[in-house]
C-alpha positions, 0 to 999 in steps of 0.5 A: 548156912543151915545144917541139913538135919534130914539127909535124904539118900542119894538114889541110884535111878534108871537113866541116871535121873536126878530124883529125890524123894522126901517125906512130910513132917509136922508143921512145927518141924522146920528141919530141912531135908537135903538131897544129894544127886549121884554123878553119872560116873561110878567106880566100884570098889570090890573087897576080897577077904582072906582065907576062912573070911567068907561065909559058906553054906552047904547043899541040902543033901549034905545038910540032911546027911549031917542031920543039921538043922540049918545049912551053915557050913562055915561062919567064923563069927558063930563058932561059939554058938550051938549050931556050928560050935559043935565043930570043935568036938566033931570028928575028922569025918564030920569036919570033912563033910561040912567043909566039902568044896563040892557041897558048899557055896558062898552064902550070898544075900538072896532068897535061895537060902533056908525057906525059914530064914530071910536074907536079912536073917542070914546076914544079920552080922552086918551092923553099921556103926553109929558114926558111919555116914555115906550118902549112898547108904542111908535109910530110905524115907519112911514113906518110900515104897519098898523101903530099905534101910542102910543096913539092907543096902549094905547087905545087898552089896555083899557085906554080909558074905564076909567076916564082918566083925573083922572086915566091917570097919574097913568096908565102912571106912572105905564107903564113908571116906571115898564118898565124903572127900570135899564139903563146900569145896574144902577137903574134909579133915579126915583126909588130912592123914592121907593128902600131902603125906610122903609114902616113905615116912608113913607107910614104909615105902621105898625111898627110891620109889617114884610115888609121891605124896597125894596132893589135894588137887589130884584127889579132887580131880579123881573124886569130882563127878564120881561116886564109889560104891563099895562091895564085898564078894566072898568066895569058896576058899575050899576051892581053887583060886582059879575057880573063885576068880571065874565066879568073881569075874562074872559078878564084877561084870554084872555090877558094871553092866547093871550100872551101865544099863541104868544110864551110868558110866562104869567101865572098871573097878578097883579091887582091894584084897586081904591075904588069900584074897590077893591070890584070887585077885591075881587070878582075877586078872589072869587071862586063863581064869578071870580074864578081867585085866581090862576091867580092873583099874588097879589092885591094892593087896594086904599081906598077900601070901605069895612066898611059899607054903612051909607052914601049910606042910608042917600043919598037914604033918604035925597038926595044930597045937591046942594051947587052949588050956594054957592061953585061952580058947582063942589060941586053940581055934585052929586046932578045934576046927582043923585038928590037933594031930596030923591024921586029923587035919582032914581040911588041909588034905581036902583043900589039897585034893581040890587044888586050893591055892594054899597047896600044890595044885593051885593055878596061881602057884604055891602060897603060905597058909594064913 
């Protein structure tokens, strides 16, 4: 069997049409071009990050008040740079103005950001590993109209809204594995660490749980005739989880509607969360907030903080210890951003007044700081 040297992107087309677009090569180039066609059924995967894991931008008014040359309010991967690194030396008032829940929003991949910075410029944090492969996220042929790269397609899925340095590996892992389960009818080797594995022996599951090891036939039944588009949706972690859930719910409904209007069959999504994102996910399926319980097939939580908030109250009272001198700059990050002493921790009090899920007025109850 000849190996395809030029894998063409699996394109989403109106009417779910089976359309592929190749490109011309020199006559001596005998490498074949291989096209994959998307099945009609699609089950999107939506990832929700933890607290401080979403990139935020501020309003034009607040940017002007702070005399800031850009509208960046929060980007964890840029804390050491010149534009937001000054947050380490900012006064409590300046930190409060920059991290104002009423003057900030998620920095999504669109044209509504600074006029001198494109969406690709603002989301330059997304860089795919050289080993990454997904038939859904590959470069368009060089001759294609409105050509997009694999990275641009990932950014359009919201991957740049979140702390990619932390979550990028997970997003790529989900995208590549879920869309590469079988080849020529045989299970791919990378799935051998999941299929046939007993939950209690590898994932510390309760032995009395009725959950059994996933079989190859069960996986094939789920994966056959379906594709899994992985999205990442940031949220304003300075605001209430109830408010965030309402916004995320609208975005999920838009994704589902877009697929259906293009001729695909999309009825539900699977939500994967980390930390505070789990509380947003919980609000997402609550009838008073996201009201999306019928459109969420399932939720996978990772370290959801739902057992109390003593750490939050301690920090509001005592502040964050600055261990930078003894242990290095990374250990003093929280102190630099939130404050060394109780009276400097304006961020937590601002979150409290906003009804943040990590404080008393959360619509989903109390939860611990992460």
